[in-house]
Structure formats: C-alpha cells, structure tokens
C-alpha positions in Angstrom: -27.9 33.5 -35.1 -31.4 33.3 -36.6 -32.1 35.8 -39.4 -35.6 36.2 -38.0 -36.5 37.5 -34.6 -38.3 35.1 -32.3 -38.3 35.2 -28.5 -36.6 32.8 -26.2 -40.0 31.5 -25.2 -41.0 30.9 -28.8 -37.7 29.1 -29.4 -38.3 26.9 -26.3 -41.9 26.1 -27.4 -40.7 25.3 -31.0 -38.1 23.0 -29.5 -40.7 21.1 -27.5 -43.0 20.8 -30.5 -40.1 19.7 -32.8 -38.8 17.2 -30.2 -42.3 15.7 -29.9 -42.7 15.5 -33.7 -39.3 13.8 -34.1 -40.1 11.4 -31.3 -43.6 10.3 -32.5 -43.9 11.3 -36.1 -40.5 10.6 -37.5 -41.9 8.2 -40.1 -44.1 10.5 -42.1 -43.4 14.1 -41.1 -42.3 16.5 -43.8 -40.4 19.8 -43.5 -43.4 21.6 -44.8 -45.8 20.0 -42.2 -43.3 20.8 -39.4 -43.0 24.4 -40.5 -46.8 24.8 -40.6 -47.1 23.3 -37.1 -44.4 25.6 -35.7 -45.9 28.6 -37.4 -42.8 29.4 -39.4 -41.8 29.4 -43.0 -39.9 26.4 -44.4 -36.7 28.5 -44.5 -37.2 29.7 -40.9 -37.8 26.2 -39.7 -34.6 25.0 -41.5 -32.6 27.7 -39.7 -34.3 27.0 -36.3 -33.5 23.2 -36.6 -29.9 23.9 -37.5 -29.6 26.2 -34.5 -31.4 23.9 -32.1 -29.9 20.6 -33.2 -26.9 21.4 -35.3 -28.5 19.3 -38.0 -30.7 19.7 -41.0 -34.3 18.5 -41.0 -33.3 15.4 -43.1 -30.5 14.6 -40.7 -32.6 15.0 -37.6 -35.4 12.9 -39.1 -33.0 10.1 -40.0 -31.5 10.2 -36.5 -35.0 9.9 -35.0 -35.8 6.9 -37.3 -32.5 5.2 -36.5 -33.0 5.7 -32.8 -36.5 4.2 -33.0 -35.0 1.3 -35.0 -32.5 0.5 -32.2 -35.3 0.6 -29.6 -37.5 -1.7 -31.7 -34.6 -4.1 -32.3 -33.8 -4.2 -28.6 -37.2 -4.3 -27.1 -39.7 -5.9 -29.5 -40.5 -9.2 -31.0 -41.2 -7.7 -34.4 -39.1 -9.1 -37.3 -36.6 -6.8 -39.0 -38.9 -6.7 -42.0 -41.8 -5.6 -39.7 -39.6 -3.0 -38.1 -38.5 -1.6 -41.5 -42.2 -1.3 -42.5 -43.0 0.5 -39.2 -40.2 2.9 -39.8 -41.5 3.7 -43.3 -38.9 2.0 -45.4 -39.9 0.5 -48.8 -38.0 -2.7 -48.1 -36.0 -4.5 -45.4 -33.0 -4.2 -47.7 -33.3 -0.4 -47.9 -33.7 -0.2 -44.1 -30.7 -2.5 -43.5 -28.6 -0.3 -45.9 -29.7 2.9 -44.2 -29.1 1.4 -40.7 -25.6 0.1 -41.7 -24.7 3.4 -43.2 -25.8 5.3 -40.1 -24.4 3.0 -37.4 -21.8 1.0 -39.2 -23.6 -2.2 -37.9 -26.3 -4.4 -39.3 -29.8 -4.6 -37.6 -29.5 -8.3 -37.0 -26.3 -7.7 -35.0 -28.1 -5.2 -32.8 -30.9 -7.6 -32.3 -28.5 -10.3 -31.3 -26.1 -8.3 -29.1 -28.6 -5.8 -27.7 -26.7 -2.7 -28.7 -24.9 -0.9 -31.5 -21.2 -1.6 -31.6 
C-alpha cells in the first residue's frame, strides 16, 4: 500500500503517463524528471512504480530499453552499433553486455533468429 494517499483516478493517470514515458523516453528519462511530470516527490514516485510494476525505476527503465532493443534488432536495418547509440549506451560492447545479462542472449543472435531464445 502506498504511504501517501492518491485516488484511483490519479493512480490510473500516473500509470498512463509513466507507460508513455517508458515507451518513448526510456533513453534519457531520470527518476527526478518522471517525479516532476507525475507531480509527486521522488520517493512517492518510487513507491508508485513499485506498486504499479513490481519494479524499481531503474529496473523498469532497463526493461523498456531492452524491449526497444529487441524491436530494433528485429525490425530495422540499423547496425547493432547504431542501435546501441539510439538506446543511449556509451558503446556497442556496453550494450551487448547489458543485453546479454538481461536476456541471456547476444544481440546478433536476436538479429539472426528474429527472437530472444
């Protein structure tokens, strides 16, 4: 249960805003920016995300980036290096490491097979 009182309607609105942020702004969004957009404190936002997704902000942001990575690998002609740059990784190696750790599969395998194992 949230330690602060927000209505069901406010929760639903916050969920829609959060979903949109994670869908389109996963690369650069910070917890502080999200809290400001939702109109909550950072701590309230952390609690809300935990309640809504069962994940921390960092976990949810990583999940959004990895989901975008799979989509880009499956549906684009961008190189893996270009995809890593689009996702905000400092290098292709860093992206490949994060991807492998998240999915247990390498980006080139997803590109070749069309899906994650």
